[in-house]
N, C-alpha and C positions, 0 to 999 in steps of 0.2 A: 503493500501499498502505498502510496504517496500523499505526504505532508508537507504546508506549503508555510515559511513564517517570514517575517520581515527583516529589517537590519538589529543583528543580535548585536555589535559594538564592542566585541570582547566581553561581556555580562553573560553570566550563566544561568540567570534568573530564568533565561528560556528552558534550558533544561533540565532545570530542578527546581526550578519555582513550582507554585501548585497548580499551575496548566501545562506542565510538562505531561510527554506522551509519557503512555503506559507501561516502563521497561518491559514488564515482567510476561506481557502479551505480544512484543516484536521480536522481529531477529534480525538480521541482515539483509535481509530480501524487503527491508519495509525500509523506506526515506523519507528523510525529513532535508526538506531544497529552504535555504536561506537565499531570500532573493536579494544579497549583496548586500557590503557593510559587513560583513561577517567579520572583521576587526580582531580573530584570534592570531593572526601573522601580522602582526602592525607594529609592535615593540623594536626600537632597535637593539644588536645583540649587544651583551657585556651591562644592559642596564639591569636596574632592582627589577624593573617593572618587566623584563622579559623573563628573569625567572618565575613572576608570576605568573605569565602566561602562558610558557612551558609547562607549570602546575595543571593550569587552565584546559590544556589542549590532550594529558595528561586524564585529566578526569572526563573530557569529551571519549576520549579512548575505548572507558569501561563501560560505555550504550552499546545497547544489542543490536542499536540500528546503525541506519549507513546517512554517517550525514557529508551533504553535500550542500556546495554553493555556488555561485555567479558572486563577482568579485565587484563591489561598488565602485564608489570614489575615494573610501579610507579603508584604505589596505594598503601594507607595505610590497610594493610591486615591485622593489631591487628583491627582498627577501624571497616570494615568490617565485622570481623568475630565478635565482641562484640558489637557491638551499635544496628545490623539491623539483625533481626532473621530473619533466611529461613522460606518460605513458599511454598505450591505450586504454579505453574505457568501454563498453557497451556502448562502439558504433561512434565514439568522440576520444579525444585528447582529454587528460586529465593531470593535473599535479594532487601526489596524494601526501596531504598534512601530516595522515594518521593514518594508523589498520584501516578505520572506520571512516575519515574524515577527507572528503577529496573535492578540491576546487575544480569548477565548470568550467574549460576554456572560452571565451570569447567566441562564438557565429560556429560552433557544433549543433549539431543534433543528435542527440543520445534513444536507446531505447532501454529506458526505468520502466519495468514493472508493467511491458507490455504498451508502454505508450513512447511515441515517440516528442522527444522535448527539445526543443529549440531554445539553447541559453546565449544570453548577451549583456553580459556585462558592461560596467562603465557607466561614469557618469559627472557630473560639474562640481567640486567643491565651492561651493557657495561661501563659506569663510575662508577660503583661501588666504583671504590677505593678512589673516591671524596664523596663520600657519610657517613653517618654514621648510623649503623645498629638498628631495632628500632628507629629510626628518621627520614630517607628518605631512608630507603632501609631494607627491608625485607626478610626472606630467603623463607619465603610463594610464592615467586614470581614465585619460578617451581614450575609445578605442584610434587602432594604426590604421592604413590605407588597407594594410592587407589585409587586419581583421576584420576588417567591414566586404573586403573579395572572397574572405573563405565564407562568410555567413551568406553571403548569395550564392554561389557554389555549391554550401550544403543545403540549404534549401533546394537550390533548384535540385540537384542530386534527388532529392526525397518528393520530385514534382509539383515544391511550395504547398504540401499539405502535408501538418507536423498537428498532435494531439494538442498539448501544451507548449506555452511559452514563457518563461520565467525572464524577467530584466531588472535591471536598478531600477531607471527610469522608464518614460514611458513615453508614446507616440504624440506627436503637438496637436490630437484634437481632443484625444484622451486629458491631456494637460489645461488644457479649454475648458473642457466638463468639468474640470475640477474647479475650475477657476483660480488656477495658477498661473501666471504668467510664463512663458517661456524665457528661458534667460540664451542669450545671442551666444554665452560661451560653449553650450548646451546645444547648438542648435543644427550642430551637424548629426550628434547621436538621435537626435528628437524625431529631427528630420528621416534617419533611416529604417528611424521602428515606427512612421508611418506608411512609409515605402514597404515594410514588411505588413502592416495592419492593411493597408490598400491590395496585398498581392498576393499574400499567405492563406489560406485557409486552417483554423482552428478553432477548437471549440475553447480553451481558457486560456486569458493570459495573467498572471500575476505579475505585479512589479513593485518594490520598496520604496525605497531612495529617500518619500515626502513625509515618512512620520504618521501616514493616515491608516486607517480601517475602513474601508468602505467599499461594498461592492457596485459599481454603476451599473444603472437599469436602464433601459430602452436601445436604443443602437450597439450601445457602450455595454449591454450586460455581460458579453464576458470578460469585461478587465474587473483586475480585483486591485485595490491597494493595500498591499499590508504592512503592519509594521509590528504587533505584540499578537496578533492574531495568529491562530492555528490553524489551519484549512484543511481537512480530511478529503484525499480522490479517491472513492471506493475503487 
């Protein structure tokens, strides 16, 4: 079974708090997908916070289910690229952070629990002015041209038909429906996601980033903004 949640920002509450998944009834064939800003690979090596982060990941490794995440804008992209080699997994490429914790890389379609899942992380840090480059902000937060090309190829290989889409931010029209002003710094990504929305057939689309828990209605009913909520997909 697949479950979806939003930005965890390196906090364990979603995994051990009152709304946690029922550990005693789940296995590694159950999946919790975090829609960006996972945040458990963020701290600089050698700092006290890095040791705390390792302990948190050790705790996540004790979970019986598989934890998957698309990247958001608040991830340490240097560490993701240098510490965790890529590997093939369920039709796409991942970085394995722990035995049961995997980073779903941008632009791949995965076969997860019998569903075709398109993953496309990335987003713009609206608080960038308060952050330091290569310390708590990285240019790689936004997708590269190659990642956009990979996404287009992957979708075409699946005849532009998937079951589930998980991203960090959302298409332009969805942001407008939520009353969110599109940031020009993020326009390339939200515009690309708008192309996906207009071109690809899909059943459900979950996104984080905006710290909202809201399922849209009407023509936007396939879209759900997730933050703290947990959504089971039977």
